[in-house]
C-alpha positions in Angstrom: 93.2 113.0 50.6 94.4 111.3 53.7 96.1 113.4 56.3 99.8 112.7 56.7 100.6 111.1 60.0 102.7 113.3 62.0 105.9 111.8 63.7 106.8 112.6 67.2 110.3 111.9 68.6 110.7 112.1 72.4 113.8 111.9 74.6 114.2 112.1 78.3 117.1 113.0 80.6 117.4 112.4 84.3 115.4 110.1 86.7 112.8 107.5 86.4 110.1 110.0 87.2 111.2 112.0 84.1 111.2 108.9 81.9 107.7 108.0 83.2 106.4 111.4 82.3 108.0 111.1 78.8 106.3 107.8 78.3 102.9 109.2 79.5 103.3 112.0 77.0 104.1 109.6 74.3 100.9 107.8 75.1 99.0 111.0 74.8 100.4 111.6 71.3 99.7 108.1 70.2 96.1 108.4 71.4 95.6 111.4 69.1 97.0 109.5 66.1 100.6 110.6 66.1 103.5 108.1 65.3 106.3 107.8 67.9 109.7 107.5 66.4 113.2 107.2 67.7 114.9 110.6 68.6 117.6 109.9 66.1 115.1 109.9 63.2 113.6 112.8 61.4 110.4 113.9 63.0 107.7 116.6 62.7 107.7 117.3 66.4 110.5 116.9 68.9 110.0 116.6 72.7 113.0 117.1 74.9 112.1 116.2 78.5 114.9 117.9 80.5 116.8 117.4 83.7 118.4 120.3 85.9 119.9 118.3 88.8 123.4 119.4 87.6 124.9 121.9 85.3 125.9 119.1 83.1 122.2 118.1 82.8 121.3 121.7 81.6 124.1 121.5 79.0 123.0 118.2 77.7 119.4 119.5 77.5 120.6 122.4 75.3 122.6 120.2 73.0 119.5 117.9 72.5 117.4 120.9 71.6 119.9 122.0 69.0 120.3 118.5 67.6 116.6 118.2 67.0 116.4 121.4 64.9 119.3 120.4 62.9 117.6 117.0 62.1 114.6 118.8 60.8 114.8 122.7 60.7 111.1 123.0 60.2 110.2 120.8 63.1 108.3 121.9 66.2 110.6 121.7 69.2 108.9 121.4 72.7 111.0 121.4 76.0 109.5 119.9 79.0 110.9 118.8 82.4 112.9 120.3 85.3 115.2 122.6 83.3 112.2 124.1 81.5 110.3 124.5 84.8 113.1 126.2 86.6 114.4 128.4 83.9 111.6 128.9 81.5 112.9 132.3 80.0 116.3 130.9 79.6 115.0 127.9 77.7 112.5 130.1 75.7 115.5 132.3 74.5 117.1 129.4 72.8 116.4 130.1 69.1 115.5 126.5 68.3 112.8 126.3 70.9 109.1 126.7 70.1 107.3 125.6 73.2 108.4 125.6 76.9 106.2 123.4 79.1 107.8 122.5 82.4 106.7 119.6 84.6 103.0 120.2 85.2 99.9 120.3 82.9 101.7 118.2 80.2 98.3 117.2 78.6 97.9 120.7 77.2 101.0 120.1 75.0 99.1 117.8 72.8 96.2 120.3 72.6 98.6 123.0 71.6 100.2 120.8 68.9 96.7 120.0 67.6 95.8 123.7 67.5 98.8 124.2 65.2 98.2 121.0 63.3 101.8 120.0 64.2 103.2 122.6 62.0 106.3 124.7 62.5 107.5 127.3 62.5 104.8 129.0 64.8 104.6 132.6 65.0 104.7 133.0 68.7 106.9 131.0 71.2 104.7 129.6 73.9 105.6 129.5 77.7 103.2 127.0 79.2 105.0 126.8 82.5 102.8 127.1 85.6 104.3 128.0 89.1 103.4 125.7 91.8 101.6 128.1 94.1 98.4 127.3 92.2 99.2 123.6 91.9 97.4 121.3 94.6 96.6 118.0 93.1 98.5 115.1 91.4 98.3 115.3 87.5 96.8 112.1 86.4 98.8 111.0 83.3 98.7 107.2 83.3 101.1 105.0 81.2 98.7 102.9 79.0 101.3 101.2 76.9 105.1 100.7 77.1 107.8 99.6 74.7 108.4 95.9 75.2 110.1 95.5 78.5 110.0 93.1 81.4 109.5 95.7 84.2 107.4 98.8 84.4 107.8 102.0 86.4 104.6 103.3 88.1 104.6 106.9 89.5 102.8 107.1 92.8 103.4 110.7 93.8 104.9 114.0 92.7 106.9 116.8 94.4 108.8 117.2 97.6 108.6 119.3 100.8 112.0 118.7 102.2 114.1 121.5 100.5 117.6 120.1 101.2 119.9 122.9 100.6 121.7 121.5 97.6 118.5 120.2 95.8 116.7 122.0 93.0 114.1 119.3 92.7 111.4 120.9 95.0 111.5 124.0 92.8 111.3 122.0 89.7 108.6 119.6 90.8 106.6 121.5 93.4 105.0 120.3 96.6 104.1 116.8 97.6 101.1 115.5 95.6 100.1 111.8 96.1 98.3 109.9 93.5 95.0 108.4 94.4 95.5 104.8 95.5 92.8 103.4 93.2 94.6 105.0 90.2 97.8 103.3 91.3 96.1 100.0 91.7 94.4 100.3 88.4 97.6 101.0 86.5 99.6 98.2 88.1 96.8 95.7 87.4 96.6 96.7 83.8 100.4 96.4 83.4 100.5 93.0 85.0 97.7 91.8 82.7 99.8 92.9 79.9 102.5 90.6 81.0 104.9 92.8 83.2 106.1 90.6 86.1 107.9 93.5 88.0 106.6 96.9 88.9 108.9 99.6 90.3 107.1 102.3 92.3 108.7 105.6 91.7 108.3 109.3 92.6 110.1 112.2 93.8 109.5 111.4 97.6 107.7 108.1 97.7 108.3 107.7 101.4 105.9 110.6 102.0 103.1 109.0 100.0 99.6 109.7 101.4 100.5 112.5 103.8 98.6 114.9 101.6 95.5 112.7 101.0 93.8 113.3 104.5 93.3 109.6 105.0 95.0 106.6 106.7 96.8 105.5 103.7 100.6 105.6 103.5 103.3 103.7 101.6 103.1 100.5 103.6 99.3 100.3 103.2 99.5 101.0 99.5 102.0 98.1 99.3 99.7 95.9 101.1 96.9 96.6 98.5 99.3 96.2 95.6 100.5 92.9 96.9 97.0 91.4 96.4 97.0 91.8 92.8 97.1 88.2 91.4 99.4 88.6 88.3 102.0 90.7 90.1 105.0 88.7 90.9 107.5 91.4 92.0 107.1 94.9 93.5 110.2 97.0 93.8 110.7 100.4 95.7 112.7 103.2 94.2 114.6 105.6 96.5 113.1 106.2 100.0 114.5 108.7 102.5 115.8 107.4 105.9 113.2 109.2 108.0 110.4 107.6 106.0 111.5 103.9 106.6 109.2 102.9 109.4 109.2 99.6 111.2 105.9 98.6 109.7 107.5 99.1 106.2 110.6 97.0 107.2 108.3 94.3 108.6 106.0 94.3 105.5 109.1 93.9 103.3 110.4 91.1 105.3 107.3 89.1 105.4 105.8 89.7 101.9 107.4 87.6 99.3 106.3 89.8 96.3 108.3 92.8 97.7 112.0 92.8 96.4 114.6 92.7 99.1 116.3 95.9 97.9 116.1 99.2 99.5 117.6 102.4 98.2 118.2 104.8 101.1 120.1 108.1 100.3 122.9 108.9 102.7 124.5 111.9 100.9 127.3 112.2 103.5 128.8 110.3 106.3 129.6 113.4 108.4 127.1 114.9 110.8 128.2 118.5 110.2 127.8 118.1 106.4 124.4 116.5 106.9 123.3 119.4 109.0 124.6 121.8 106.4 122.7 119.9 103.6 119.4 120.1 105.6 119.2 116.4 105.9 116.9 115.1 108.6 118.9 112.4 110.4 122.3 111.9 111.8 125.0 109.2 111.3 123.9 107.3 114.5 120.2 107.2 113.3 121.2 106.1 109.9 123.4 103.3 111.3 120.6 102.0 113.6 118.2 102.0 110.7 120.7 99.9 108.5 121.2 97.5 111.4 117.5 97.1 112.0 116.8 96.4 108.3 119.6 93.8 108.1 118.2 92.1 111.3 114.7 91.9 109.9 115.2 91.3 106.1 117.3 88.3 105.1 119.6 89.0 102.1 118.6 92.5 101.7 120.5 94.7 99.3 121.1 98.3 100.6 122.1 100.8 98.0 122.7 104.6 98.5 123.4 108.1 97.0 126.4 110.1 97.9 127.4 113.7 97.2 131.2 114.6 97.3 132.5 118.1 97.4 129.6 119.8 99.2 130.6 123.3 100.2 133.0 123.3 103.1 133.6 119.5 103.1 137.1 119.0 104.6 139.5 116.1 104.1 138.5 114.7 107.5 134.8 115.0 106.7 135.3 113.3 103.5 137.3 110.5 105.3 134.5 110.2 107.8 132.1 109.5 104.8 134.5 107.0 103.4 134.9 105.0 106.7 131.1 105.1 107.3 130.4 103.6 103.9 132.9 100.9 104.5 131.2 100.1 107.9 127.7 100.1 106.2 128.9 97.8 103.4 126.3 99.0 100.8 125.9 96.7 97.9 126.0 99.6 95.3 126.8 103.3 95.5 125.6 106.2 93.3 128.3 108.8 93.6 127.6 112.5 92.5 130.0 115.4 92.5 128.3 118.5 94.0 126.9 120.9 91.5 125.8 124.3 92.7 122.2 125.0 91.5 121.1 128.6 91.2 118.3 129.3 93.6 119.3 126.8 96.2 120.7 127.8 99.6 123.9 125.8 99.2 124.8 127.7 96.0 125.4 130.7 98.3 127.6 128.9 100.8 131.2 129.9 101.2 134.2 127.4 100.8 133.0 125.9 97.6 135.3 122.8 96.9 137.5 122.8 93.8 136.4 120.6 90.9 139.8 118.8 91.0 139.0 117.8 94.6 135.5 116.7 93.8 136.9 114.6 91.0 139.5 112.9 93.3 136.9 112.1 96.0 134.4 110.9 93.6 137.0 108.4 92.1 137.8 107.1 95.5 134.1 106.5 96.4 133.5 104.8 93.0 136.4 102.5 93.6 135.1 101.7 97.1 131.7 101.1 95.6 133.1 98.5 93.1 134.8 96.6 96.0 131.7 96.6 98.1 129.6 95.4 95.1 132.0 92.6 94.5 131.9 91.5 98.1 128.1 91.4 98.2 128.0 89.4 94.9 130.4 86.9 96.3 127.9 86.1 99.2 125.6 84.5 96.6 128.0 81.8 95.5 126.4 78.4 96.1 122.9 79.9 96.7 119.8 79.8 94.6 118.4 83.2 93.3 115.1 84.1 91.5 115.9 85.9 88.3 113.6 87.9 86.0 114.8 87.2 82.6 115.2 90.4 80.6 117.3 89.9 77.4 120.1 87.9 75.8 123.5 88.5 77.3 125.6 90.3 74.7 129.3 90.2 74.0 131.2 87.6 76.0 128.2 85.3 76.9 126.9 83.7 73.7 123.9 81.5 74.3 123.3 83.1 77.7 120.5 85.2 79.2 120.6 88.2 81.5 118.3 89.2 84.3 117.9 90.9 87.6 117.5 89.2 91.0 115.1 90.6 93.7 118.0 92.0 95.6 119.3 94.0 92.5 122.1 91.8 91.2 122.6 91.0 87.6 122.7 87.2 86.7 124.1 85.5 83.5 123.1 82.0 82.8 122.5 79.6 79.6 119.1 79.6 78.3 116.6 80.3 75.4 115.3 83.8 74.8 111.8 82.2 75.0 112.2 82.6 78.8 112.3 86.4 78.5 109.8 87.9 80.9 109.7 84.7 83.1 111.2 84.4 86.6 113.6 81.4 86.8 115.6 80.0 89.7 119.3 80.1 89.1 122.1 78.3 91.1 125.0 80.7 91.4 128.4 79.0 90.6 130.7 82.0 90.4 131.0 85.8 90.2 132.6 87.7 87.3 132.7 91.5 87.1 130.2 91.6 89.9 127.8 89.4 87.7 126.4 86.3 89.1 127.0 83.3 86.8 125.1 80.1 87.1 122.6 77.6 85.8 118.9 77.3 85.8 117.6 74.6 88.1 
């Protein structure tokens, strides 16, 4: 009798690193003969890859765990990711959970499932979480196949040594571990051969890449190697800390056409006192000088950033300083977060915690400002030609149109056939609508 093919449903919360890990885990299951299905479907095994960057992320993780067991009461429920790593006993205490696995040594999950033949319930709950005092090396979990997309994310490092006072991530992801450059090159080459035109390099602290490898390699030298891959058309960086943006990196981005003219540099606050309290490693003057240098060197660059409002002790004047500094910097996009105290972080113990209502008001003000700045940046492209990676048909109000992303992180809408999906086309921008570039292929 043929063995029934077990179905595995995975879902992932949080950042692109978390999504990469979930995809790598799905690849491991597929390699062992399991069928990957949508998380909304009934499955034999559910994997919830959690986030813990805010208390809302914790709550969403718990909701997904319970939803899985309701979908199939006899399923095996496995919880991975940052919430599981930081609070393994709390996660283990949730009745629906069978296995807690954290963020490291994910390959052992499939081995455990195989041991139990994918059956549930199991007699003993498993806690596979390892503490990072015994973790030294990057765990190699390559992504061998992806759902049909036009861009692929490639993880180049794991962990962070910065320990900003508000951030739980170093506790959830451990110390800096860089991936060996030949592994990165191999994965990127493989993905480009499969038709992916754009590769996004991701990690927890990519600007520190190579510092632990004991060699001369760093992020800029890694980029120089990657740019030589023949089939690679675009290479995009994810978030990079201000102190890690060297002149050599700026110069390389400015002169290498394969590198996207888009740099995401977290600011978090526009007030020096708050930055010191956060444990950030720069001041406003240094950040301003960096932005000015980047704009001098890289034509048409998009600068995007992260911001936290309502950090403990943030006064109205300090928030105003942030607002005015953002206006001055004229970012093309803002990612605004309300401060969420994370147990175990230093900032969670600080006095003068800001009221939720105040956080909400400040968040709304920055989001509104962000929309204005994004619109202003988009308007600068009217009459210009942009290269667009075609991603999909434009839904809703744009029948017969395609949708894609420019190198400097703007969405463009234009008439065309879906057969162009995955190709890079040149578009002449005619107008801007809802911060979308509208134009024609030329």
